[in-house]
Every structure is written in C-alpha cells, then in structure tokens.
C-alpha positions in Angstrom: -6.0 28.2 6.4 -6.7 25.3 8.8 -3.0 25.1 9.9 -2.3 28.8 10.1 -0.6 30.4 13.1 2.6 30.2 15.2 1.2 27.7 17.6 -1.3 24.8 17.4 -2.8 22.2 19.6 -0.9 18.9 19.6 -2.6 16.2 17.7 -2.3 12.4 17.4 1.0 12.7 15.5 2.9 14.0 18.6 1.0 12.4 21.6 4.1 10.5 22.5 5.7 13.8 23.4 2.7 16.0 24.3 -0.8 15.2 25.6 -3.4 15.8 23.0 -4.5 19.5 22.9 -1.2 20.9 24.4 -0.2 24.2 22.8 3.0 23.6 20.7 5.0 25.4 18.0 3.3 25.1 14.6 5.6 23.4 12.1 2.6 22.2 10.1 1.6 25.6 8.7 1.8 24.4 5.1 1.4 21.1 3.2 3.5 21.1 0.1 3.1 18.5 -2.6 5.0 17.6 -5.7 3.2 17.6 -9.1 5.3 14.6 -10.2 4.4 12.6 -7.1 0.7 13.5 -7.5 0.8 12.2 -11.0 2.3 8.9 -9.8 -0.4 8.6 -7.1 -3.2 9.3 -9.6 -1.9 6.7 -12.1 -1.6 4.1 -9.3 -5.2 4.6 -8.2 -6.5 4.7 -11.8 -7.2 8.4 -12.2 -5.9 10.8 -14.8 -5.2 13.4 -12.1 -5.8 14.2 -8.5 -7.0 17.6 -7.3 -4.4 18.8 -4.8 -7.2 20.4 -2.7 -8.3 16.8 -1.9 -4.9 16.3 -0.1 -5.1 19.7 1.7 -2.3 21.2 -0.3 -1.1 24.7 0.4 1.4 24.7 -2.4 2.3 22.4 -5.3 5.9 22.4 -6.6 7.4 20.7 -9.6 10.9 19.9 -10.8 12.3 18.5 -7.5 13.0 14.8 -7.7 12.0 12.6 -4.7 10.4 15.8 -3.1 8.7 14.0 -0.2 12.1 12.9 1.1 13.7 16.3 1.3 15.8 16.5 4.5 14.2 18.4 7.4 15.4 22.0 7.5 15.6 22.2 3.7 14.4 25.6 2.6 12.5 26.7 -0.4 13.1 30.4 -1.2 11.4 32.7 -3.6 13.2 35.5 -5.5 11.6 38.1 -3.1 13.1 36.3 -0.1 10.0 34.5 1.1 11.3 31.4 2.7 9.6 28.1 3.7 11.3 25.5 5.9 10.6 21.8 5.5 9.7 20.1 8.8 9.2 16.5 7.8 7.5 14.1 5.5 3.7 14.2 5.6 2.3 10.8 6.1 -0.7 9.5 4.2 -4.0 9.8 6.0 -7.6 8.8 5.5 -8.9 12.4 4.9 -7.7 12.6 1.3 -8.8 9.0 0.6 -12.4 10.0 1.7 -12.3 13.2 -0.5 -11.1 11.2 -3.5 -13.7 8.5 -2.9 -16.5 11.1 -2.8 -15.5 12.6 -6.2 -14.2 9.4 -7.8 -16.0 6.3 -6.3 -13.9 3.2 -6.2 -10.6 5.1 -6.4 -10.1 6.5 -2.8 -9.4 3.1 -1.2 -6.1 2.9 -3.1 -4.8 6.2 -1.9 -3.0 5.2 1.3 -0.7 2.6 -0.3 -0.2 4.8 -3.4 0.7 7.9 -1.4 3.1 6.2 1.0 6.4 8.1 0.5 4.8 10.5 -1.9 2.6 12.6 0.3 4.8 15.7 0.3 6.1 17.6 3.3 4.8 19.7 6.2 6.5 23.1 6.4 6.5 26.4 8.2 7.1 30.0 7.1 10.5 31.4 8.0 10.2 34.7 6.1 6.9 36.0 4.9 6.4 37.1 1.3 4.2 36.6 -1.7 4.6 33.3 -3.6 2.6 33.1 -6.8 1.9 30.4 -9.5 4.9 30.2 -11.8 7.4 31.6 -9.3 10.8 29.9 -9.2 11.9 28.6 -5.8 15.5 27.9 -4.9 16.1 24.7 -2.9 18.6 24.9 -0.1 19.6 21.6 1.5 21.3 21.6 4.9 24.8 20.1 5.1 24.4 16.8 7.1 25.5 13.2 6.9 23.1 10.3 7.1 22.3 9.4 10.7 24.4 6.3 11.5 21.8 4.7 13.9 18.9 4.3 11.4 
C-alpha cells in the first residue's frame, strides 16, 4: 500500500509544520470511505457508481451517517479486536478526478465540488488484525465537547 508504514515523508498537507520530506508519524496509513457518500458523489457527477479504487480507498464502510465528519480519535473496531483510529477528514484532491475522467470522460471535472465534505477519513492502525468484507465494525466516539473557538 502506498501509505503503509509507521512513518512517512511530510507532504504538502503539513508543510506549515514540517518542511516537505521530513520524516513524521504516519497517520495516513488508510483512506476509509463511506458507501453512502460515494453514492452521493456519483449521483452529483452523473455516474451510476464510482469505483473506490479511483479514490485510493483502503476500506469502504456503510451504515455510519455523515461518516466523513467523524471526530478525530474515533475508533472502528472489528470483533477480533483489530482497531483503526480516525485521524482527520480527507480533503478532495485532483488524483481521483483524473482517474474518474480517464474512465468516464466528462465526469471527473465535477469530482472536487461533489466530494467536498464526503471524501472520507484518513486513519491509522492501532491494533493489527484481519478485517474482511462483510465484517461488522463498532464505532467508538471519544467524549469531547465542540471546540468553542471555531
């Protein structure tokens, strides 16, 4: 996987904290998407469906409303104890738009606005274990109040 490993080189997303290429903790090990949000994006750009591979998905979940806006440090845990920690919302980028455009000419250009707020989350593995298609994941939301200075 492109984002595997405990550390990674810093990228444009964190250059205000770390010069590009600095070794930092990898909290972008996984890209998790919502089936429901993918369906909304597809509909808005005029497609029946979007291949999650075009968006770099590591995992697609369903049944969690407003998935992209899960609070940081939320956890998805499989019955075997495998646990994934949400880092933050994944912002739209041009890579998926280009992939969609290649397979569906005329539809990729609408991806960025359609995906805003629906691009899923970046996450990291807290406890290793097998997660398979059809597994049930429990969602654990950290106790916190809304930040008063937003």
